[in-house]
C-alpha positions as CSV (number, residue, x, y, z in Angstrom):
1,M,-4.1,17.5,13.9
2,T,-3.0,14.9,11.7
3,Q,0.0,12.5,12.3
4,G,1.3,13.5,8.9
5,K,0.7,13.6,5.0
6,L,0.5,10.2,3.3
7,V,2.5,10.0,0.1
8,I,1.6,7.2,-2.6
9,V,5.0,4.9,-3.0
10,K,5.7,4.2,-6.9
11,L,5.5,0.6,-7.4
12,P,4.5,-1.5,-10.2
13,W,1.7,-3.2,-8.1
14,M,-1.0,-2.6,-5.4
15,L,-1.6,-4.3,-2.3
16,S,-4.6,-6.3,-3.1
17,P,-7.8,-4.8,-1.8
18,S,-9.7,-8.1,-2.3
19,V,-7.4,-10.6,-0.8
20,S,-6.6,-10.6,3.2
21,D,-3.4,-12.3,3.2
22,L,-0.8,-9.7,4.6
23,R,1.5,-11.2,7.0
24,V,4.1,-9.4,9.4
25,E,7.4,-10.5,10.7
26,V,9.7,-8.6,12.9
27,I,13.2,-10.0,13.3
28,E,14.8,-9.0,16.8
29,N,17.5,-6.4,16.0
30,G,16.8,-6.8,12.4
31,D,14.2,-5.9,9.8
32,C,10.7,-6.1,9.5
33,V,9.2,-8.5,6.6
34,I,6.0,-8.3,5.0
35,S,4.5,-10.6,2.9
36,A,1.6,-9.7,0.6
37,E,-1.0,-10.6,-2.1
38,V,-0.6,-7.8,-4.8
39,A,-2.7,-6.9,-7.8
40,V,-0.8,-6.6,-11.1
41,L,-1.5,-5.5,-14.8
42,P,-1.6,-8.8,-16.8
43,E,1.3,-9.1,-19.1
44,S,-0.5,-10.3,-22.1
45,A,-3.6,-7.4,-22.0
46,P,-2.6,-4.6,-19.8
47,L,-5.6,-2.4,-20.8
48,T,-8.4,-4.9,-20.0
49,N,-10.2,-5.0,-16.8
50,A,-8.3,-7.7,-15.3
51,L,-5.9,-7.9,-12.8
52,D,-3.4,-10.7,-12.1
53,N,-2.6,-11.8,-8.5
54,R,1.4,-12.4,-7.2
55,R,2.7,-12.4,-4.1
56,V,5.4,-9.8,-2.6
57,S,7.9,-9.7,0.1
58,L,8.9,-6.5,1.5
59,T,11.9,-6.2,3.8
60,F,11.7,-3.1,5.7
61,A,15.6,-2.2,7.1
62,G,15.9,-1.7,10.6
63,G,11.9,-2.1,10.9
64,Q,11.7,-2.1,14.6
65,W,8.8,0.2,15.3
66,V,5.5,-1.7,14.0
67,R,1.8,-1.2,14.9
68,T,-0.9,-3.1,13.3
69,H,-4.4,-1.8,13.0
70,P,-7.8,-4.1,11.8
71,Y,-10.2,-2.5,10.0
72,L,-12.9,-0.6,11.9
73,G,-15.9,1.3,10.3
74,D,-15.9,2.4,6.5
75,H,-12.3,3.2,6.1
76,V,-9.5,0.7,6.7
77,I,-7.1,3.6,7.6
78,P,-9.2,6.2,9.7
79,P,-9.4,9.3,7.5
80,N,-8.7,11.6,10.7
81,L,-5.1,10.1,11.3
82,F,-3.5,11.1,8.0
83,E,-3.6,14.0,5.3
84,P,-4.6,12.0,2.3
85,P,-2.7,11.4,-0.7
86,Q,-3.2,13.4,-3.8
87,K,-5.0,11.4,-6.4
88,P,-5.4,13.8,-9.5
89,W,-7.0,10.9,-11.5
90,F,-9.8,10.5,-9.0
91,D,-13.4,11.5,-10.1
92,R,-15.8,11.8,-7.5
93,L,-18.5,11.8,-9.8
94,S,-17.7,8.8,-11.9
95,V,-16.0,5.5,-10.3
96,Q,-15.8,4.2,-14.1
97,R,-14.1,7.3,-15.2
98,S,-11.7,6.8,-12.3
99,L,-10.7,3.4,-12.9
100,R,-10.2,3.8,-16.8
101,Q,-7.9,7.0,-16.1
102,C,-6.4,4.7,-13.1
103,R,-5.6,2.1,-15.4
104,E,-4.3,4.4,-18.1
105,L,-1.9,6.1,-15.9
106,W,-0.8,2.8,-14.7
107,V,0.1,1.5,-18.1
108,S,1.5,4.5,-19.3
109,S,4.0,5.0,-16.3
110,G,4.5,1.5,-15.1
111,H,3.3,2.4,-11.6
112,C,0.1,2.0,-10.0
113,P,-1.4,5.3,-9.4
114,N,-2.1,3.9,-5.8
115,S,0.1,1.1,-4.6
116,R,-1.6,1.2,-1.1
117,V,1.9,1.9,0.3
118,Y,2.5,5.3,1.5
119,Q,5.4,7.2,3.0
120,V,4.3,9.7,5.5
121,Q,5.9,13.1,5.6
122,N,6.2,15.3,8.6
123,S,5.3,12.1,10.7
124,S,4.6,12.9,14.5
125,W,5.4,9.1,15.3
126,I,9.0,9.6,14.0
127,R,9.4,12.8,16.6
128,E,7.7,10.8,19.0
129,Q,9.9,7.9,19.0
130,N,13.0,10.0,18.4
131,A,13.5,7.9,15.3
132,E,15.0,10.5,13.1
133,R,18.2,10.1,14.8
134,Y,18.2,6.2,13.2
135,G,17.5,7.8,9.9
136,C,13.9,6.4,9.7
137,Q,10.8,6.9,7.5
138,H,7.3,6.4,8.3
139,F,5.4,3.7,6.1
140,V,1.8,2.8,5.8
141,L,0.7,-0.2,4.3
142,Q,-3.0,-0.7,3.3
143,G,-4.3,-4.3,3.3
144,H,-7.5,-5.6,3.1
145,D,-8.7,-5.9,6.8
146,I,-5.7,-4.5,8.4
147,W,-3.1,-1.6,8.0
148,V,0.3,-1.6,9.0
149,E,2.7,1.3,10.4
150,L,6.3,1.1,10.6
151,L,9.2,3.0,11.1
152,A,12.3,1.9,9.1
153,K,15.3,3.2,7.4
154,S,14.5,2.1,4.0
155,F,12.5,-0.7,2.2
156,R,13.2,-3.1,-0.7
157,W,11.0,-5.4,-2.3
158,R,10.8,-8.7,-4.5
159,W,8.4,-11.0,-5.7
160,S,8.2,-14.1,-3.9
161,G,5.6,-16.5,-5.5
162,A,2.5,-17.6,-6.9
163,S,-0.7,-16.0,-5.2
164,S,-2.7,-17.8,-2.8
165,A,-6.1,-16.4,-4.6
166,E,-7.4,-17.0,-7.9
167,V,-8.7,-13.8,-8.7
168,I,-9.2,-10.2,-7.9
169,N,-12.6,-8.9,-7.7
170,T,-12.1,-5.8,-10.2
171,D,-15.8,-5.1,-9.5
172,E,-15.0,-4.0,-5.9
173,L,-12.0,-2.0,-6.8
174,G,-13.8,1.5,-7.4
175,K,-14.3,1.8,-3.4
176,Y,-10.5,1.5,-2.9
177,F,-9.4,4.5,-5.0
């Protein structure tokens, strides 16, 4: 039995699959703030294979329930914990075709097809913590070497500065979709 179904949150960026710099700060009786490296389409040439790096700050309102998990094994998020998100653009037979379709969808919609930020539908953790009484939602963030779960009322994000990384290795992106 899974802990719920992952649904991709629509965002114009993707948590970086190649830069490990995700930071979590929980403010007692306040919010949870996560700072992370993200990949974005380059403004000058969005259809090229390049991705630019930026930094974002995500503020999770009332985010007092937080769990972090290190990368273990073949998957950052163990595949048996959640029902995986729908990825209709993913082609198991061709990573290159998947990457091309993903980029085309990203450019046309303005949202990354897999932001690596998920909301969990039918969350068992919310029920276990009785957090629905506070109006909480269950979020999962997939970083490079860590993944984070949190219960919060909502979240917002903002650009928070330049990236600490110079380049995102787009040759490795295929394994993250």
